[in-house]
C-alpha positions as CSV (number, residue, x, y, z in Angstrom):
1,M,-5.7,-17.3,-67.3
2,L,-3.5,-13.7,-67.0
3,P,-5.3,-12.1,-70.0
4,L,-8.6,-12.7,-68.0
5,I,-7.1,-11.3,-64.9
6,G,-6.1,-8.3,-66.4
7,Q,-10.1,-8.1,-68.3
8,L,-11.6,-9.1,-65.7
9,C,-10.2,-9.0,-62.5
10,H,-9.8,-5.2,-61.4
11,H,-9.0,-6.3,-57.2
12,V,-5.9,-8.5,-57.3
13,T,-2.9,-7.5,-56.4
14,S,-0.9,-10.3,-56.4
15,V,-0.3,-12.6,-59.0
16,D,2.7,-15.3,-58.9
17,V,2.7,-18.0,-61.6
18,S,5.9,-19.1,-60.5
19,W,7.5,-22.4,-62.6
20,S,4.3,-22.5,-64.6
21,G,4.0,-22.2,-68.4
22,A,3.6,-18.7,-68.5
23,T,5.4,-16.9,-71.4
24,D,5.6,-13.6,-72.5
25,T,1.6,-13.2,-73.9
26,G,0.6,-13.5,-70.3
27,V,3.0,-11.3,-68.9
28,K,2.2,-8.7,-71.6
29,A,-1.7,-8.8,-70.9
30,L,-1.1,-7.8,-67.0
31,S,0.0,-4.4,-68.5
32,D,-2.6,-4.3,-71.5
33,C,-5.3,-4.3,-69.6
34,W,-7.8,-1.4,-69.5
35,S,-9.2,-2.4,-66.0
36,G,-7.9,-0.6,-62.8
37,L,-5.4,-3.1,-62.2
38,Q,-2.9,-2.5,-59.6
39,L,-0.4,-4.8,-58.9
40,K,1.9,-5.0,-56.1
41,S,3.4,-7.9,-56.2
42,V,4.5,-10.2,-59.2
43,V,6.4,-13.4,-59.0
44,L,7.8,-15.2,-62.0
45,N,10.3,-17.2,-60.9
46,G,11.5,-20.3,-63.6
47,C,9.2,-19.0,-66.2
48,H,10.4,-18.0,-69.8
49,V,10.0,-13.5,-70.3
50,T,12.1,-11.5,-72.0
51,D,12.9,-8.2,-71.5
52,D,10.1,-6.1,-73.4
53,P,6.9,-7.8,-71.9
54,L,8.1,-7.0,-68.2
55,I,9.7,-3.6,-68.9
56,K,6.1,-3.3,-70.1
57,L,4.4,-4.5,-67.0
58,V,7.0,-2.6,-64.7
59,I,6.1,0.7,-65.7
60,R,2.4,-0.1,-65.9
61,H,2.1,-0.8,-62.3
62,K,5.5,1.8,-61.3
63,E,3.2,3.2,-59.0
64,S,1.5,-0.2,-57.4
65,L,4.6,-2.1,-57.5
66,C,6.9,-4.0,-54.2
67,R,7.3,-7.0,-54.9
68,L,9.5,-8.3,-57.6
69,E,10.6,-11.8,-58.2
70,V,12.1,-13.3,-61.8
71,F,14.9,-16.2,-60.2
72,G,16.0,-18.5,-62.8
73,C,14.1,-15.9,-65.7
74,Q,17.3,-16.3,-67.8
75,F,16.6,-14.9,-71.0
76,L,16.9,-11.0,-68.9
77,T,19.1,-8.6,-69.3
78,P,20.3,-6.1,-67.2
79,S,19.2,-3.5,-69.5
80,C,15.7,-5.0,-68.4
81,L,16.8,-4.6,-64.8
82,Q,17.7,-1.0,-65.5
83,T,14.9,0.1,-66.3
84,V,13.1,-1.9,-62.9
85,Y,15.6,0.2,-60.6
86,E,15.3,3.5,-62.3
87,T,11.2,3.0,-63.0
88,C,10.3,1.5,-59.2
89,P,12.6,3.4,-57.1
90,G,11.1,2.5,-53.5
91,L,10.8,-1.8,-54.2
92,Q,10.9,-3.6,-51.2
93,H,10.8,-7.4,-52.4
94,L,13.4,-8.7,-55.1
95,N,14.5,-11.6,-56.6
96,I,17.1,-11.7,-59.5
97,G,18.5,-14.9,-58.2
98,Q,20.1,-17.2,-60.8
99,L,20.0,-15.0,-64.0
100,P,22.8,-15.5,-65.7
101,K,23.5,-12.4,-67.2
102,V,23.5,-10.1,-63.9
103,D,26.5,-7.8,-64.2
104,A,28.5,-6.7,-61.2
105,D,28.0,-2.9,-62.6
106,I,24.1,-3.6,-63.2
107,L,24.0,-4.7,-59.2
108,T,26.0,-1.7,-57.9
109,A,23.7,0.6,-60.0
110,M,20.7,-1.1,-58.8
111,T,21.4,-1.6,-55.1
112,S,22.5,1.9,-55.1
113,R,19.1,2.9,-56.2
114,L,16.7,0.2,-54.2
115,K,17.2,1.7,-51.1
116,C,13.9,0.9,-49.8
117,L,14.8,-3.2,-50.3
118,S,13.6,-5.2,-47.3
119,S,14.4,-8.6,-48.8
120,L,16.9,-9.6,-51.8
121,N,17.2,-12.8,-53.6
122,L,21.2,-13.3,-55.3
123,T,21.5,-16.6,-55.2
124,G,23.9,-18.5,-57.3
125,L,24.8,-14.7,-58.9
126,Q,28.8,-15.9,-60.2
127,V,29.2,-11.8,-59.5
128,V,28.5,-11.0,-56.2
129,T,31.6,-10.6,-53.9
130,D,32.6,-9.3,-50.4
131,A,33.5,-6.2,-52.2
132,T,30.1,-5.6,-54.1
133,L,28.2,-6.8,-51.3
134,D,29.3,-4.3,-48.9
135,T,28.6,-1.6,-51.4
136,L,25.2,-2.9,-51.2
137,L,24.7,-3.2,-47.7
138,Q,25.8,0.7,-47.0
139,N,23.1,1.5,-49.3
140,C,20.3,-1.3,-48.5
141,V,20.4,-0.6,-44.9
142,K,16.7,-1.3,-44.6
143,L,17.5,-4.8,-45.4
144,Q,15.4,-8.0,-43.2
145,S,16.4,-10.8,-45.4
146,L,19.1,-11.4,-47.5
147,T,19.5,-14.8,-49.7
148,L,22.9,-14.9,-50.7
149,S,22.8,-19.1,-51.4
150,C,25.6,-20.6,-53.8
151,C,27.6,-17.0,-53.8
152,P,31.2,-18.6,-54.6
153,G,32.7,-14.8,-53.7
154,V,31.0,-14.8,-50.4
155,S,33.3,-15.2,-47.5
156,D,33.7,-13.9,-44.0
157,L,34.2,-10.4,-45.0
158,T,30.7,-10.6,-45.9
159,L,29.3,-11.4,-42.8
160,H,31.2,-9.3,-41.3
161,S,29.6,-6.0,-43.6
162,I,26.5,-7.4,-42.5
163,S,26.6,-7.3,-38.7
164,K,28.1,-3.7,-39.6
165,H,25.7,-2.0,-41.7
166,T,22.6,-4.2,-41.3
167,P,22.6,-5.1,-37.4
168,C,18.3,-5.2,-37.7
169,I,19.0,-7.9,-40.1
170,R,16.1,-11.1,-39.2
171,S,16.7,-14.0,-41.9
172,L,20.1,-14.8,-43.8
173,D,21.0,-17.6,-46.0
174,V,24.6,-18.2,-47.3
175,S,24.3,-22.1,-47.3
176,G,27.1,-23.5,-49.8
177,C,29.4,-20.5,-49.5
178,K,32.3,-22.4,-48.6
179,A,34.7,-19.7,-47.2
180,V,31.9,-18.8,-44.6
181,T,33.8,-20.4,-41.3
182,D,33.5,-20.0,-37.5
183,A,34.9,-16.2,-37.5
184,G,32.4,-14.9,-40.4
185,V,29.3,-16.6,-38.0
186,Q,30.7,-14.7,-34.7
187,A,30.6,-11.3,-36.6
188,L,27.3,-12.4,-37.0
189,A,26.2,-12.8,-34.0
190,L,28.1,-10.6,-32.1
191,G,26.4,-7.7,-34.3
192,C,23.2,-9.2,-35.4
193,R,20.9,-10.2,-32.3
194,R,17.7,-10.4,-33.7
195,L,18.5,-12.9,-36.0
196,Q,14.9,-15.4,-36.6
197,K,16.4,-17.7,-39.7
198,L,19.8,-18.7,-40.7
199,D,21.2,-21.2,-43.0
200,L,24.9,-22.2,-43.1
201,S,23.8,-25.3,-44.5
202,S,27.0,-26.4,-46.6
203,T,29.4,-24.0,-45.3
204,G,32.8,-24.1,-43.6
205,T,30.8,-23.3,-40.2
206,G,32.2,-25.4,-36.9
207,N,31.6,-25.9,-33.5
208,K,32.6,-22.8,-32.1
209,G,30.1,-20.8,-34.7
210,V,27.0,-22.7,-33.3
211,N,28.6,-22.3,-29.6
212,V,28.7,-18.5,-30.5
213,L,25.0,-18.3,-32.0
214,A,23.7,-20.6,-28.4
215,N,25.8,-17.8,-26.6
216,Y,24.3,-14.2,-28.6
217,C,21.7,-14.7,-30.8
218,S,19.1,-17.6,-28.5
219,E,16.5,-15.0,-28.0
220,H,15.2,-14.9,-31.8
221,L,16.4,-17.9,-33.9
222,H,13.6,-20.4,-34.4
223,T,15.2,-21.4,-37.7
224,V,18.6,-23.1,-38.2
225,K,20.0,-24.7,-41.0
226,L,23.5,-26.6,-40.2
227,S,23.0,-29.5,-42.4
228,F,27.0,-31.0,-44.0
229,C,28.5,-29.3,-41.0
230,H,30.4,-30.5,-38.8
231,I,29.6,-30.2,-35.3
232,T,29.4,-32.2,-32.5
233,S,26.5,-33.4,-30.5
234,E,27.6,-31.3,-27.5
235,N,26.7,-28.0,-29.6
236,I,23.6,-29.0,-30.7
237,L,22.1,-29.9,-27.2
238,K,23.8,-26.5,-26.4
239,L,21.7,-24.2,-29.3
240,C,19.0,-26.4,-28.5
241,R,19.0,-25.5,-24.7
242,H,19.8,-21.7,-25.1
243,C,17.2,-20.6,-27.9
244,K,14.2,-21.5,-26.6
245,R,12.3,-20.4,-29.3
246,L,13.8,-22.6,-31.9
247,K,11.2,-24.6,-33.6
248,M,12.9,-26.3,-36.8
249,L,16.8,-27.3,-37.2
250,H,18.2,-29.4,-40.3
251,L,21.1,-31.3,-39.5
252,Y,21.2,-33.1,-42.6
253,G,24.6,-35.1,-43.5
254,C,25.3,-34.0,-40.0
255,V,27.3,-37.4,-38.3
256,R,27.5,-36.8,-35.2
257,L,24.1,-36.4,-33.7
258,P,22.4,-36.1,-30.6
259,A,19.4,-38.6,-29.4
260,E,16.2,-37.5,-30.0
261,R,15.1,-38.0,-26.8
262,E,18.2,-35.7,-25.6
263,I,16.6,-33.0,-27.6
264,R,13.3,-32.8,-26.0
265,E,14.6,-33.0,-22.7
266,V,16.0,-29.4,-23.2
267,N,13.7,-28.3,-25.5
268,E,10.4,-29.8,-26.8
269,T,9.2,-28.0,-29.1
270,V,12.2,-28.0,-32.0
271,K,11.5,-30.0,-34.9
272,V,14.7,-31.5,-36.2
273,Y,15.3,-32.6,-39.5
274,A,18.1,-35.0,-40.7
275,L,18.8,-38.5,-42.0
276,P,17.7,-41.5,-40.2
């Protein structure tokens, strides 16, 4: 399919072959094409791709490429990522989650060059720490969406940095970051009033954190995930009552849940996802 796109589909601007059988051969075809193909978005999550074909693709489409997603492409090396940030400094969307070979040096160098990033996914990267993220956030002040799920080095200090350097952030995922607590959530809520989507699942967030979200982030929040957090039904109801735009609330693994009737009385539009 990818060779055909490269040869015949001159007007294609976005290719997403995530979790497919796409390999180096197909990716290479997107850079070897003789057509006027100019890709803006390339999504290869979960594909068996190595450095050379991806480097050629990035160089071939460097003038138009604004989104690159290579989540879980385990064969990619820091050398390949270096080519990405050197070739495409205007990249706006980047997903390098679950890349086992990413090190702290390449992460710092990359974010110092990619100052136009509006969304960044670093899921599961062991090298991500509060210190590296503080530097990253100072460089990438245009970030609207940041995913740090299951990064063990992330704590409340990162949420303080987010509130300080990127107050206009819209979406944040720190699910599975065990060192995130109410203190960090409070700093986030006080500094980032425009939050729309927030995932705090499997963190140390409790009643104080949810309470401050209800008080300070009620205007824009529409998606909140609090699965496996220890929260009382009273604070869940307060969140639903104050956040009039709330459409989705994840409460899997939460023991003390309000009845559906109670939620409907304070917010008719929110959809609650929880175990029966």
